[in-house]
PDB file with one MODEL, atoms N, CA, C and O in Angstrom:
MODEL        1
ATOM      1  N   MET A   1     -52.758   9.708   7.799  1.00  0.00           N
ATOM      2  CA  MET A   1     -52.318   9.912   6.603  1.00  0.00           C
ATOM      3  C   MET A   1     -53.170  10.559   5.777  1.00  0.00           C
ATOM      4  O   MET A   1     -54.327  10.145   5.703  1.00  0.00           O
ATOM      5  N   ILE A   2     -52.750  11.697   5.005  1.00  0.00           N
ATOM      6  CA  ILE A   2     -53.751  12.409   4.110  1.00  0.00           C
ATOM      7  C   ILE A   2     -53.118  12.182   2.742  1.00  0.00           C
ATOM      8  O   ILE A   2     -51.921  12.281   2.474  1.00  0.00           O
ATOM      9  N   TRP A   3     -54.263  11.814   1.799  1.00  0.00           N
ATOM     10  CA  TRP A   3     -54.010  11.583   0.435  1.00  0.00           C
ATOM     11  C   TRP A   3     -54.694  12.591  -0.244  1.00  0.00           C
ATOM     12  O   TRP A   3     -55.865  12.765   0.091  1.00  0.00           O
ATOM     13  N   ASP A   4     -54.227  13.293  -1.121  1.00  0.00           N
ATOM     14  CA  ASP A   4     -54.585  13.999  -2.157  1.00  0.00           C
ATOM     15  C   ASP A   4     -54.691  13.672  -3.510  1.00  0.00           C
ATOM     16  O   ASP A   4     -53.656  13.573  -4.169  1.00  0.00           O
ATOM     17  N   VAL A   5     -55.754  13.494  -4.014  1.00  0.00           N
ATOM     18  CA  VAL A   5     -55.760  12.953  -5.512  1.00  0.00           C
ATOM     19  C   VAL A   5     -55.933  14.062  -6.398  1.00  0.00           C
ATOM     20  O   VAL A   5     -56.686  14.964  -6.031  1.00  0.00           O
ATOM     21  N   THR A   6     -55.325  14.148  -7.569  1.00  0.00           N
ATOM     22  CA  THR A   6     -55.775  15.025  -8.573  1.00  0.00           C
ATOM     23  C   THR A   6     -55.470  14.411  -9.721  1.00  0.00           C
ATOM     24  O   THR A   6     -54.541  13.603  -9.755  1.00  0.00           O
ATOM     25  N   VAL A   7     -56.295  14.744 -10.948  1.00  0.00           N
ATOM     26  CA  VAL A   7     -56.163  14.146 -12.252  1.00  0.00           C
ATOM     27  C   VAL A   7     -55.859  15.145 -13.466  1.00  0.00           C
ATOM     28  O   VAL A   7     -56.784  15.927 -13.684  1.00  0.00           O
ATOM     29  N   VAL A   8     -54.951  15.246 -14.139  1.00  0.00           N
ATOM     30  CA  VAL A   8     -54.736  16.359 -14.982  1.00  0.00           C
ATOM     31  C   VAL A   8     -54.705  15.764 -16.357  1.00  0.00           C
ATOM     32  O   VAL A   8     -54.445  14.585 -16.597  1.00  0.00           O
ATOM     33  N   CYS A   9     -54.942  16.520 -17.075  1.00  0.00           N
ATOM     34  CA  CYS A   9     -54.909  16.224 -18.781  1.00  0.00           C
ATOM     35  C   CYS A   9     -53.740  16.654 -19.219  1.00  0.00           C
ATOM     36  O   CYS A   9     -53.304  17.778 -18.969  1.00  0.00           O
ATOM     37  N   PRO A  10     -53.034  15.616 -20.040  1.00  0.00           N
ATOM     38  CA  PRO A  10     -51.670  15.864 -20.631  1.00  0.00           C
ATOM     39  C   PRO A  10     -51.841  16.702 -21.893  1.00  0.00           C
ATOM     40  O   PRO A  10     -50.884  17.316 -22.365  1.00  0.00           O
ATOM     41  N   LEU A  11     -52.953  16.728 -22.394  1.00  0.00           N
ATOM     42  CA  LEU A  11     -53.506  17.179 -23.506  1.00  0.00           C
ATOM     43  C   LEU A  11     -54.028  18.889 -23.240  1.00  0.00           C
ATOM     44  O   LEU A  11     -54.572  19.493 -24.165  1.00  0.00           O
ATOM     45  N   GLU A  12     -53.826  19.456 -22.088  1.00  0.00           N
ATOM     46  CA  GLU A  12     -54.275  20.828 -21.953  1.00  0.00           C
ATOM     47  C   GLU A  12     -53.004  21.908 -22.282  1.00  0.00           C
ATOM     48  O   GLU A  12     -51.864  21.551 -21.984  1.00  0.00           O
ATOM     49  N   GLU A  13     -53.166  22.867 -22.731  1.00  0.00           N
ATOM     50  CA  GLU A  13     -52.195  23.494 -23.500  1.00  0.00           C
ATOM     51  C   GLU A  13     -50.974  23.695 -22.719  1.00  0.00           C
ATOM     52  O   GLU A  13     -49.865  23.603 -23.244  1.00  0.00           O
ATOM     53  N   SER A  14     -51.163  24.000 -21.324  1.00  0.00           N
ATOM     54  CA  SER A  14     -50.054  24.297 -20.605  1.00  0.00           C
ATOM     55  C   SER A  14     -49.062  23.005 -20.351  1.00  0.00           C
ATOM     56  O   SER A  14     -47.943  23.154 -19.859  1.00  0.00           O
ATOM     57  N   TYR A  15     -49.607  21.680 -20.754  1.00  0.00           N
ATOM     58  CA  TYR A  15     -48.905  20.415 -20.308  1.00  0.00           C
ATOM     59  C   TYR A  15     -48.332  19.872 -21.804  1.00  0.00           C
ATOM     60  O   TYR A  15     -47.414  19.053 -21.759  1.00  0.00           O
ATOM     61  N   VAL A  16     -48.653  20.141 -22.644  1.00  0.00           N
ATOM     62  CA  VAL A  16     -48.534  19.608 -23.974  1.00  0.00           C
ATOM     63  C   VAL A  16     -47.166  19.223 -24.268  1.00  0.00           C
ATOM     64  O   VAL A  16     -46.774  18.193 -24.818  1.00  0.00           O
ATOM     65  N   GLU A  17     -46.287  20.514 -23.676  1.00  0.00           N
ATOM     66  CA  GLU A  17     -44.995  20.243 -24.186  1.00  0.00           C
ATOM     67  C   GLU A  17     -44.263  19.418 -23.284  1.00  0.00           C
ATOM     68  O   GLU A  17     -43.483  18.615 -23.795  1.00  0.00           O
ATOM     69  N   ALA A  18     -44.380  19.464 -21.787  1.00  0.00           N
ATOM     70  CA  ALA A  18     -44.098  18.574 -20.938  1.00  0.00           C
ATOM     71  C   ALA A  18     -44.585  16.872 -20.990  1.00  0.00           C
ATOM     72  O   ALA A  18     -43.901  15.938 -20.572  1.00  0.00           O
ATOM     73  N   ALA A  19     -45.709  16.789 -21.508  1.00  0.00           N
ATOM     74  CA  ALA A  19     -46.191  15.454 -21.936  1.00  0.00           C
ATOM     75  C   ALA A  19     -45.485  14.690 -23.155  1.00  0.00           C
ATOM     76  O   ALA A  19     -45.418  13.470 -23.309  1.00  0.00           O
ATOM     77  N   ALA A  20     -44.931  15.778 -24.054  1.00  0.00           N
ATOM     78  CA  ALA A  20     -44.284  15.145 -25.232  1.00  0.00           C
ATOM     79  C   ALA A  20     -42.868  14.758 -24.578  1.00  0.00           C
ATOM     80  O   ALA A  20     -42.325  13.886 -25.257  1.00  0.00           O
ATOM     81  N   LEU A  21     -42.337  15.029 -23.796  1.00  0.00           N
ATOM     82  CA  LEU A  21     -41.006  14.485 -23.137  1.00  0.00           C
ATOM     83  C   LEU A  21     -41.278  13.188 -22.652  1.00  0.00           C
ATOM     84  O   LEU A  21     -40.492  12.361 -23.115  1.00  0.00           O
ATOM     85  N   ASN A  22     -41.996  12.793 -21.992  1.00  0.00           N
ATOM     86  CA  ASN A  22     -42.130  11.181 -21.466  1.00  0.00           C
ATOM     87  C   ASN A  22     -43.503  11.028 -20.953  1.00  0.00           C
ATOM     88  O   ASN A  22     -44.241  11.951 -20.608  1.00  0.00           O
ATOM     89  N   ALA A  23     -43.741   9.899 -20.940  1.00  0.00           N
ATOM     90  CA  ALA A  23     -45.322   9.400 -20.531  1.00  0.00           C
ATOM     91  C   ALA A  23     -45.110   9.455 -19.045  1.00  0.00           C
ATOM     92  O   ALA A  23     -44.182   8.861 -18.496  1.00  0.00           O
ATOM     93  N   GLY A  24     -45.868  10.078 -18.503  1.00  0.00           N
ATOM     94  CA  GLY A  24     -46.246  10.142 -16.900  1.00  0.00           C
ATOM     95  C   GLY A  24     -45.582  11.757 -16.485  1.00  0.00           C
ATOM     96  O   GLY A  24     -45.929  12.156 -15.373  1.00  0.00           O
ATOM     97  N   THR A  25     -44.844  12.510 -17.136  1.00  0.00           N
ATOM     98  CA  THR A  25     -44.290  13.665 -16.871  1.00  0.00           C
ATOM     99  C   THR A  25     -45.301  14.594 -16.190  1.00  0.00           C
ATOM    100  O   THR A  25     -44.967  15.218 -15.183  1.00  0.00           O
ATOM    101  N   VAL A  26     -46.370  14.686 -16.648  1.00  0.00           N
ATOM    102  CA  VAL A  26     -47.569  15.661 -16.496  1.00  0.00           C
ATOM    103  C   VAL A  26     -48.158  15.149 -14.911  1.00  0.00           C
ATOM    104  O   VAL A  26     -48.596  16.045 -14.190  1.00  0.00           O
ATOM    105  N   ALA A  27     -48.163  14.044 -14.502  1.00  0.00           N
ATOM    106  CA  ALA A  27     -48.521  13.462 -13.384  1.00  0.00           C
ATOM    107  C   ALA A  27     -47.436  13.801 -12.304  1.00  0.00           C
ATOM    108  O   ALA A  27     -47.747  14.240 -11.196  1.00  0.00           O
ATOM    109  N   GLU A  28     -46.293  13.596 -12.649  1.00  0.00           N
ATOM    110  CA  GLU A  28     -45.189  13.921 -11.942  1.00  0.00           C
ATOM    111  C   GLU A  28     -45.232  15.623 -11.341  1.00  0.00           C
ATOM    112  O   GLU A  28     -45.015  16.011 -10.193  1.00  0.00           O
ATOM    113  N   ILE A  29     -45.554  16.350 -12.440  1.00  0.00           N
ATOM    114  CA  ILE A  29     -45.411  17.855 -12.083  1.00  0.00           C
ATOM    115  C   ILE A  29     -46.613  18.070 -11.321  1.00  0.00           C
ATOM    116  O   ILE A  29     -46.577  18.908 -10.420  1.00  0.00           O
ATOM    117  N   ALA A  30     -47.819  17.343 -11.589  1.00  0.00           N
ATOM    118  CA  ALA A  30     -48.927  17.666 -10.712  1.00  0.00           C
ATOM    119  C   ALA A  30     -48.668  17.016  -9.301  1.00  0.00           C
ATOM    120  O   ALA A  30     -49.052  17.560  -8.267  1.00  0.00           O
ATOM    121  N   ALA A  31     -48.078  15.968  -9.321  1.00  0.00           N
ATOM    122  CA  ALA A  31     -47.673  15.515  -7.854  1.00  0.00           C
ATOM    123  C   ALA A  31     -46.721  16.663  -6.664  1.00  0.00           C
ATOM    124  O   ALA A  31     -46.807  16.863  -5.452  1.00  0.00           O
ATOM    125  N   VAL A  32     -46.004  17.115  -7.562  1.00  0.00           N
ATOM    126  CA  VAL A  32     -44.768  17.938  -6.940  1.00  0.00           C
ATOM    127  C   VAL A  32     -45.512  19.154  -6.474  1.00  0.00           C
ATOM    128  O   VAL A  32     -45.166  19.721  -5.437  1.00  0.00           O
ATOM    129  N   LEU A  33     -46.643  19.628  -7.285  1.00  0.00           N
ATOM    130  CA  LEU A  33     -47.331  21.158  -7.273  1.00  0.00           C
ATOM    131  C   LEU A  33     -48.069  20.725  -5.894  1.00  0.00           C
ATOM    132  O   LEU A  33     -48.078  21.514  -4.950  1.00  0.00           O
ATOM    133  N   LYS A  34     -48.602  19.624  -5.814  1.00  0.00           N
ATOM    134  CA  LYS A  34     -49.547  19.310  -4.637  1.00  0.00           C
ATOM    135  C   LYS A  34     -48.611  19.011  -3.559  1.00  0.00           C
ATOM    136  O   LYS A  34     -49.003  19.674  -2.598  1.00  0.00           O
ATOM    137  N   SER A  35     -47.452  18.272  -3.193  1.00  0.00           N
ATOM    138  CA  SER A  35     -46.630  18.285  -2.369  1.00  0.00           C
ATOM    139  C   SER A  35     -46.202  19.628  -1.656  1.00  0.00           C
ATOM    140  O   SER A  35     -46.146  19.760  -0.434  1.00  0.00           O
ATOM    141  N   THR A  36     -45.879  20.696  -2.668  1.00  0.00           N
ATOM    142  CA  THR A  36     -45.698  22.061  -2.296  1.00  0.00           C
ATOM    143  C   THR A  36     -46.635  22.599  -1.485  1.00  0.00           C
ATOM    144  O   THR A  36     -46.350  23.200  -0.449  1.00  0.00           O
ATOM    145  N   LYS A  37     -48.057  22.376  -1.999  1.00  0.00           N
ATOM    146  CA  LYS A  37     -49.336  22.852  -1.424  1.00  0.00           C
ATOM    147  C   LYS A  37     -49.371  22.670   0.144  1.00  0.00           C
ATOM    148  O   LYS A  37     -49.723  23.516   0.966  1.00  0.00           O
ATOM    149  N   TYR A  38     -48.972  21.499   0.359  1.00  0.00           N
ATOM    150  CA  TYR A  38     -48.894  20.951   1.528  1.00  0.00           C
ATOM    151  C   TYR A  38     -47.834  20.818   2.632  1.00  0.00           C
ATOM    152  O   TYR A  38     -47.972  20.277   3.729  1.00  0.00           O
ATOM    153  N   VAL A  39     -46.587  21.511   2.045  1.00  0.00           N
ATOM    154  CA  VAL A  39     -45.505  21.261   2.825  1.00  0.00           C
ATOM    155  C   VAL A  39     -45.588  21.686   4.441  1.00  0.00           C
ATOM    156  O   VAL A  39     -44.868  21.090   5.242  1.00  0.00           O
ATOM    157  N   GLY A  40     -46.468  22.709   4.870  1.00  0.00           N
ATOM    158  CA  GLY A  40     -46.694  23.119   5.875  1.00  0.00           C
ATOM    159  C   GLY A  40     -47.313  22.069   6.976  1.00  0.00           C
ATOM    160  O   GLY A  40     -47.300  22.240   8.195  1.00  0.00           O
ATOM    161  N   LEU A  41     -47.743  21.182   6.419  1.00  0.00           N
ATOM    162  CA  LEU A  41     -48.483  20.047   7.486  1.00  0.00           C
ATOM    163  C   LEU A  41     -47.473  19.612   8.580  1.00  0.00           C
ATOM    164  O   LEU A  41     -47.879  19.344   9.710  1.00  0.00           O
ATOM    165  N   GLY A  42     -46.076  19.537   8.230  1.00  0.00           N
ATOM    166  CA  GLY A  42     -45.396  18.950   9.418  1.00  0.00           C
ATOM    167  C   GLY A  42     -45.155  17.497   9.416  1.00  0.00           C
ATOM    168  O   GLY A  42     -45.612  16.676   8.621  1.00  0.00           O
ATOM    169  N   SER A  43     -44.274  17.272  10.544  1.00  0.00           N
ATOM    170  CA  SER A  43     -44.219  15.686  10.327  1.00  0.00           C
ATOM    171  C   SER A  43     -45.327  15.043  11.191  1.00  0.00           C
ATOM    172  O   SER A  43     -45.072  13.877  11.491  1.00  0.00           O
ATOM    173  N   ARG A  44     -46.565  15.553  11.689  1.00  0.00           N
ATOM    174  CA  ARG A  44     -47.396  15.034  12.331  1.00  0.00           C
ATOM    175  C   ARG A  44     -48.287  14.066  11.417  1.00  0.00           C
ATOM    176  O   ARG A  44     -48.884  13.104  11.900  1.00  0.00           O
ATOM    177  N   TYR A  45     -48.327  14.392  10.078  1.00  0.00           N
ATOM    178  CA  TYR A  45     -48.973  13.774   8.967  1.00  0.00           C
ATOM    179  C   TYR A  45     -48.320  13.085   8.160  1.00  0.00           C
ATOM    180  O   TYR A  45     -47.128  13.390   8.121  1.00  0.00           O
ATOM    181  N   ILE A  46     -48.640  12.251   7.481  1.00  0.00           N
ATOM    182  CA  ILE A  46     -47.959  11.567   6.211  1.00  0.00           C
ATOM    183  C   ILE A  46     -48.782  12.035   5.285  1.00  0.00           C
ATOM    184  O   ILE A  46     -50.000  11.866   5.353  1.00  0.00           O
ATOM    185  N   PHE A  47     -48.128  12.741   4.223  1.00  0.00           N
ATOM    186  CA  PHE A  47     -48.786  13.204   3.134  1.00  0.00           C
ATOM    187  C   PHE A  47     -48.392  12.370   1.676  1.00  0.00           C
ATOM    188  O   PHE A  47     -47.238  12.280   1.259  1.00  0.00           O
ATOM    189  N   LEU A  48     -49.290  11.929   1.166  1.00  0.00           N
ATOM    190  CA  LEU A  48     -49.374  11.221  -0.120  1.00  0.00           C
ATOM    191  C   LEU A  48     -49.838  12.039  -1.313  1.00  0.00           C
ATOM    192  O   LEU A  48     -51.044  12.273  -1.398  1.00  0.00           O
ATOM    193  N   SER A  49     -48.927  12.544  -2.334  1.00  0.00           N
ATOM    194  CA  SER A  49     -49.376  13.352  -3.439  1.00  0.00           C
ATOM    195  C   SER A  49     -49.928  12.148  -4.416  1.00  0.00           C
ATOM    196  O   SER A  49     -49.195  11.180  -4.619  1.00  0.00           O
ATOM    197  N   THR A  50     -51.063  12.213  -4.940  1.00  0.00           N
ATOM    198  CA  THR A  50     -51.359  11.436  -5.833  1.00  0.00           C
ATOM    199  C   THR A  50     -51.755  12.029  -7.059  1.00  0.00           C
ATOM    200  O   THR A  50     -52.675  12.841  -6.968  1.00  0.00           O
ATOM    201  N   ALA A  51     -51.224  11.792  -8.323  1.00  0.00           N
ATOM    202  CA  ALA A  51     -51.539  12.337  -9.360  1.00  0.00           C
ATOM    203  C   ALA A  51     -51.695  11.473 -10.406  1.00  0.00           C
ATOM    204  O   ALA A  51     -50.775  10.669 -10.557  1.00  0.00           O
ATOM    205  N   THR A  52     -52.781  11.412 -11.311  1.00  0.00           N
ATOM    206  CA  THR A  52     -53.032  10.606 -12.474  1.00  0.00           C
ATOM    207  C   THR A  52     -53.406  11.453 -13.794  1.00  0.00           C
ATOM    208  O   THR A  52     -54.107  12.459 -13.899  1.00  0.00           O
ATOM    209  N   GLU A  53     -52.752  10.761 -14.701  1.00  0.00           N
ATOM    210  CA  GLU A  53     -53.064  11.668 -15.904  1.00  0.00           C
ATOM    211  C   GLU A  53     -54.378  10.868 -16.628  1.00  0.00           C
ATOM    212  O   GLU A  53     -54.496   9.642 -16.628  1.00  0.00           O
ATOM    213  N   SER A  54     -55.357  11.836 -17.257  1.00  0.00           N
ATOM    214  CA  SER A  54     -56.441  11.288 -17.793  1.00  0.00           C
ATOM    215  C   SER A  54     -56.387  10.485 -18.822  1.00  0.00           C
ATOM    216  O   SER A  54     -57.436  10.091 -19.331  1.00  0.00           O
ATOM    217  N   LEU A  55     -55.306  10.146 -19.250  1.00  0.00           N
ATOM    218  CA  LEU A  55     -54.990   9.158 -19.986  1.00  0.00           C
ATOM    219  C   LEU A  55     -54.326   7.777 -19.402  1.00  0.00           C
ATOM    220  O   LEU A  55     -53.920   6.891 -20.154  1.00  0.00           O
ATOM    221  N   SER A  56     -54.271   7.710 -18.170  1.00  0.00           N
ATOM    222  CA  SER A  56     -54.218   6.266 -17.563  1.00  0.00           C
ATOM    223  C   SER A  56     -53.072   6.177 -16.788  1.00  0.00           C
ATOM    224  O   SER A  56     -52.784   5.136 -16.199  1.00  0.00           O
ATOM    225  N   LEU A  57     -52.165   7.520 -16.720  1.00  0.00           N
ATOM    226  CA  LEU A  57     -50.883   6.970 -16.197  1.00  0.00           C
ATOM    227  C   LEU A  57     -50.990   7.889 -14.577  1.00  0.00           C
ATOM    228  O   LEU A  57     -51.675   8.892 -14.380  1.00  0.00           O
ATOM    229  N   ILE A  58     -50.222   7.283 -13.715  1.00  0.00           N
ATOM    230  CA  ILE A  58     -50.136   7.717 -12.415  1.00  0.00           C
ATOM    231  C   ILE A  58     -48.794   7.732 -11.719  1.00  0.00           C
ATOM    232  O   ILE A  58     -47.958   6.830 -11.767  1.00  0.00           O
ATOM    233  N   ASN A  59     -48.699   8.883 -11.064  1.00  0.00           N
ATOM    234  CA  ASN A  59     -47.400   9.164 -10.773  1.00  0.00           C
ATOM    235  C   ASN A  59     -46.610   8.124 -10.101  1.00  0.00           C
ATOM    236  O   ASN A  59     -47.252   7.196  -9.609  1.00  0.00           O
ATOM    237  N   ASN A  60     -44.872   8.111  -9.956  1.00  0.00           N
ATOM    238  CA  ASN A  60     -44.551   7.326  -9.108  1.00  0.00           C
ATOM    239  C   ASN A  60     -44.690   6.898  -7.773  1.00  0.00           C
ATOM    240  O   ASN A  60     -44.810   5.710  -7.472  1.00  0.00           O
ATOM    241  N   SER A  61     -44.674   8.046  -6.771  1.00  0.00           N
ATOM    242  CA  SER A  61     -44.891   7.740  -5.307  1.00  0.00           C
ATOM    243  C   SER A  61     -46.106   7.086  -5.022  1.00  0.00           C
ATOM    244  O   SER A  61     -46.182   6.239  -4.131  1.00  0.00           O
ATOM    245  N   ALA A  62     -47.244   7.489  -5.853  1.00  0.00           N
ATOM    246  CA  ALA A  62     -48.457   6.671  -5.462  1.00  0.00           C
ATOM    247  C   ALA A  62     -48.691   5.114  -6.392  1.00  0.00           C
ATOM    248  O   ALA A  62     -49.494   4.246  -6.048  1.00  0.00           O
ATOM    249  N   THR A  63     -47.932   5.045  -7.419  1.00  0.00           N
ATOM    250  CA  THR A  63     -47.639   3.625  -7.640  1.00  0.00           C
ATOM    251  C   THR A  63     -46.976   2.737  -6.544  1.00  0.00           C
ATOM    252  O   THR A  63     -47.424   1.680  -6.099  1.00  0.00           O
ATOM    253  N   MET A  64     -45.774   3.398  -6.181  1.00  0.00           N
ATOM    254  CA  MET A  64     -45.103   2.900  -4.972  1.00  0.00           C
ATOM    255  C   MET A  64     -46.193   2.338  -3.909  1.00  0.00           C
ATOM    256  O   MET A  64     -46.401   1.174  -3.566  1.00  0.00           O
ATOM    257  N   TYR A  65     -46.840   3.577  -3.486  1.00  0.00           N
ATOM    258  CA  TYR A  65     -47.708   3.417  -2.251  1.00  0.00           C
ATOM    259  C   TYR A  65     -48.909   2.411  -2.659  1.00  0.00           C
ATOM    260  O   TYR A  65     -49.217   1.569  -1.816  1.00  0.00           O
ATOM    261  N   LEU A  66     -49.537   2.430  -3.761  1.00  0.00           N
ATOM    262  CA  LEU A  66     -50.418   1.384  -3.945  1.00  0.00           C
ATOM    263  C   LEU A  66     -50.164  -0.046  -4.163  1.00  0.00           C
ATOM    264  O   LEU A  66     -50.967  -0.964  -3.996  1.00  0.00           O
ATOM    265  N   SER A  67     -48.669  -0.135  -4.648  1.00  0.00           N
ATOM    266  CA  SER A  67     -48.012  -1.482  -4.975  1.00  0.00           C
ATOM    267  C   SER A  67     -47.826  -2.323  -3.344  1.00  0.00           C
ATOM    268  O   SER A  67     -48.062  -3.513  -3.133  1.00  0.00           O
ATOM    269  N   ILE A  68     -47.312  -1.243  -2.283  1.00  0.00           N
ATOM    270  CA  ILE A  68     -47.064  -1.568  -0.909  1.00  0.00           C
ATOM    271  C   ILE A  68     -48.179  -2.038  -0.448  1.00  0.00           C
ATOM    272  O   ILE A  68     -48.253  -3.229  -0.148  1.00  0.00           O
ATOM    273  N   THR A  69     -49.384  -1.083  -0.288  1.00  0.00           N
ATOM    274  CA  THR A  69     -50.705  -1.447   0.237  1.00  0.00           C
ATOM    275  C   THR A  69     -51.349  -2.669  -0.388  1.00  0.00           C
ATOM    276  O   THR A  69     -52.012  -3.472   0.268  1.00  0.00           O
ATOM    277  N   GLY A  70     -51.161  -2.753  -1.463  1.00  0.00           N
ATOM    278  CA  GLY A  70     -52.032  -3.854  -2.182  1.00  0.00           C
ATOM    279  C   GLY A  70     -51.201  -5.427  -1.868  1.00  0.00           C
ATOM    280  O   GLY A  70     -51.799  -6.498  -1.960  1.00  0.00           O
ATOM    281  N   ASN A  71     -50.015  -5.333  -1.562  1.00  0.00           N
ATOM    282  CA  ASN A  71     -48.992  -6.472  -1.288  1.00  0.00           C
ATOM    283  C   ASN A  71     -49.625  -6.860   0.363  1.00  0.00           C
ATOM    284  O   ASN A  71     -49.818  -8.004   0.775  1.00  0.00           O
ATOM    285  N   GLU A  72     -49.825  -5.823   0.988  1.00  0.00           N
ATOM    286  CA  GLU A  72     -50.009  -6.062   2.527  1.00  0.00           C
ATOM    287  C   GLU A  72     -51.505  -6.557   2.805  1.00  0.00           C
ATOM    288  O   GLU A  72     -51.907  -7.008   3.878  1.00  0.00           O
ATOM    289  N   LEU A  73     -52.313  -6.375   1.543  1.00  0.00           N
ATOM    290  CA  LEU A  73     -53.642  -7.051   1.761  1.00  0.00           C
ATOM    291  C   LEU A  73     -53.795  -8.826   1.202  1.00  0.00           C
ATOM    292  O   LEU A  73     -54.862  -9.439   1.239  1.00  0.00           O
ATOM    293  N   HIS A  74     -52.681  -9.322   0.783  1.00  0.00           N
ATOM    294  CA  HIS A  74     -52.810 -10.625   0.782  1.00  0.00           C
ATOM    295  C   HIS A  74     -52.265 -11.424   1.820  1.00  0.00           C
ATOM    296  O   HIS A  74     -52.401 -12.648   1.793  1.00  0.00           O
TER     297      HIS A  74
ENDMDL
END
């Protein structure tokens, strides 16, 4: 598994408009950009794009992954 974490600021000028639409939108945009960056890895690797906003929101796929792995620890 390859895990790439990025933290973005929704107050950055280029993200303000998207951030105003919905909480977490900027994290989702950043996660898609990371997934695009690593599209060439192929099926040999499992790639998880994790993006969080500096104001504490995390993208959906990372939330799901952390929820699943957290449940496996119990």
